[in-house]
C-alpha positions, 0 to 999 in steps of 0.5 A: 913366449912373447920374447921368442916371437919378438926375436923371431920377427926381428930375425925375419925382418933382418933377413928380409932387409938382407934379401935372405928371406923372401917368398921364393918357396911356396910349400914343402914335404918330407921325402923318404926313400924306400926299398919297397914302395908297395909296403910303404904305401900300405903303411902310410895309407892303410895303417897311418891314414894318410891320403895319396895325393900324387903318384908317378908313373900313374900306371904300374909300380910307381917311382914316387908317391905323395901323401897328406895327413891333415896339412902334413905331406910326405913323399916316398921315392924308390931307391932306384929312382933316387939313383936314376934321377938324382944320382943319389945312393939312398939308404932308407932307415939310416938318417937320424930322423923320426916322423911324428904322427898324432893320435887321440888314443895312443894305446889303441893306435899302437896295438893296431899297428903292432897287430898289423906287423909293424915293428915296435921299438918302444911301447907306449909310455909317458914322456912328459909335457902331458904327452904319451908316445911310442916308437915304431919302424916303417917298412924301411926302418925309419922311426915313426913316433906316435903321440897323444896328449894324456887326458 
């Protein structure tokens, strides 16, 4: 581990000397595109416990909403807004990615999500490294992995 940390510091130091690594960026979030923003808001707030931190427009059906869970932030943007604002043809659920959220009790969390109608891909199972996880899909088909440490 110490070697990896030392190597990372050496790479960062070299990048700074070259001007490749600077404090230009302050923060970030993962933005997911959605076909049904109301279903997405319900999933991330009511079922996963994220807190809404931003929405636009404020009145009526939003085009974009941001959420925070502890220090992790995600955003949801409509496919219509992606096309209108960025000229992007968004295809929710098709990228090769998984959103990972941690919990203290995986089995209870999984049961709660499935009971709420969230589609299960893989039920709770031990995955090694003292972890237990399950895979589900959000309303747009994006993979969501729920993980807990085995006590």
